[in-house]
C-alpha positions as CSV (number, residue, x, y, z in Angstrom):
1,M,63.2,52.3,145.6
2,Q,65.8,51.1,148.2
3,K,67.8,53.7,150.2
4,N,71.1,53.3,148.2
5,E,69.5,52.6,144.9
6,I,70.4,55.2,142.2
7,P,67.1,56.7,140.8
8,R,66.3,55.8,137.2
9,S,63.6,57.2,135.0
10,R,63.2,56.6,131.3
11,V,60.4,59.2,131.2
12,Y,62.7,61.9,132.6
13,L,65.5,60.9,130.2
14,D,63.1,61.2,127.3
15,Y,62.1,64.7,128.7
16,I,65.8,65.8,128.8
17,R,66.3,64.4,125.2
18,S,63.3,66.5,124.1
19,M,65.1,69.7,125.2
20,P,67.5,71.8,123.1
21,C,71.2,71.4,123.8
22,L,72.3,73.5,126.8
23,I,75.3,74.8,124.8
24,T,74.4,75.0,121.1
25,K,70.6,75.2,121.4
26,S,70.4,72.6,118.7
27,E,67.3,70.3,118.9
28,H,68.8,67.4,116.9
29,E,70.2,64.2,118.2
30,I,70.2,65.3,121.9
31,V,71.8,63.0,124.5
32,A,71.1,63.1,128.2
33,H,74.5,63.6,129.9
34,H,74.7,62.2,133.4
35,V,76.5,64.8,135.5
36,H,79.3,63.3,137.5
37,I,80.2,66.1,140.0
38,F,77.9,64.8,142.8
39,K,78.7,62.1,145.3
40,D,76.2,59.5,144.1
41,G,77.1,56.8,141.7
42,G,80.7,55.7,141.8
43,M,83.5,54.8,139.5
44,G,81.9,53.4,136.3
45,I,78.3,53.9,137.7
46,K,76.0,56.5,136.1
47,P,74.6,59.0,138.6
48,S,70.9,59.4,139.0
49,D,68.9,59.9,135.8
50,F,67.6,63.1,137.4
51,R,71.1,64.6,137.3
52,T,71.2,64.9,133.5
53,V,71.4,67.8,131.1
54,P,70.7,67.9,127.3
55,L,73.8,68.0,125.0
56,T,74.5,67.3,121.4
57,P,76.8,64.3,120.8
58,L,79.7,66.7,119.9
59,E,79.3,68.7,123.1
60,H,79.0,65.4,125.0
61,Q,82.3,64.2,123.5
62,R,84.0,67.6,124.3
63,L,82.8,67.4,127.9
64,H,84.3,63.9,128.3
65,Q,87.6,65.0,126.7
66,M,87.9,68.1,129.0
67,G,86.6,66.6,132.2
68,E,83.3,67.5,133.9
69,R,84.5,70.4,136.1
70,S,86.7,72.0,133.5
71,Y,84.0,71.9,130.9
72,W,81.4,73.6,133.0
73,A,83.9,76.1,134.3
74,K,85.0,77.0,130.7
75,K,81.3,77.3,129.6
76,N,80.7,79.4,132.8
77,I,77.7,77.3,133.7
78,D,76.6,76.3,137.2
79,V,75.3,72.9,136.3
80,E,73.7,72.3,139.7
81,I,71.3,75.3,139.0
82,V,70.6,74.0,135.5
83,I,69.7,70.6,136.9
84,I,67.3,72.3,139.5
85,V,65.6,74.3,136.8
86,L,65.2,71.2,134.5
87,L,63.8,69.2,137.4
88,C,61.4,72.0,138.4
89,S,60.3,72.4,134.8
90,F,59.6,68.6,134.6
91,A,57.7,68.7,137.9
92,K,55.9,71.9,137.1
93,L,57.4,73.7,140.1
94,D,58.8,77.2,140.6
95,A,62.6,77.0,140.6
96,T,62.9,80.5,141.9
97,K,61.2,79.7,145.2
98,L,63.5,76.6,145.7
99,L,66.7,78.5,144.9
100,C,65.8,81.3,147.3
101,T,65.9,78.9,150.3
102,S,68.9,78.2,152.5
103,N,69.2,74.7,151.3
104,T,72.3,73.6,149.3
105,H,71.8,72.9,145.6
106,V,72.5,69.2,146.2
107,D,69.9,69.1,148.9
108,I,67.3,70.7,146.6
109,I,68.2,68.2,143.8
110,K,67.8,65.3,146.2
111,G,64.4,66.6,147.4
112,L,63.2,67.0,143.8
113,E,64.4,63.5,143.0
114,R,62.3,62.1,145.9
115,Y,59.3,64.3,145.0
116,I,59.3,62.9,141.4
117,M,60.1,59.3,142.4
118,E,57.2,59.3,144.9
119,G,54.9,59.9,141.9
120,K,53.7,63.4,143.0
121,I,54.0,64.5,139.4
122,R,53.5,63.2,135.9
123,G,55.9,60.5,134.7
């Protein structure tokens, strides 16, 4: 993967789609929503596949209607922590240990992306 290339992983997206919806807990027709509150990607470019959360199509539509930041604020969800927990679950790592470091959430997420992309875990 080149330095500015946005990480993609069909295996990870399938993993996210196998999870229940973050909001409704439904397990049917789950979509992997690419979270757009980070600096990667750009206008019209999807962020890293490792920055996704499971949502139903209806919740996904609601999120896009409200806007990313407003939606997560209304739901009282720190989506960065959710992404870290999902990445750790996929990589079979302990999220608690990572969250108790002095690193920012974004730095933890970037480190987990590199860890997974380097093939240190399944997928």
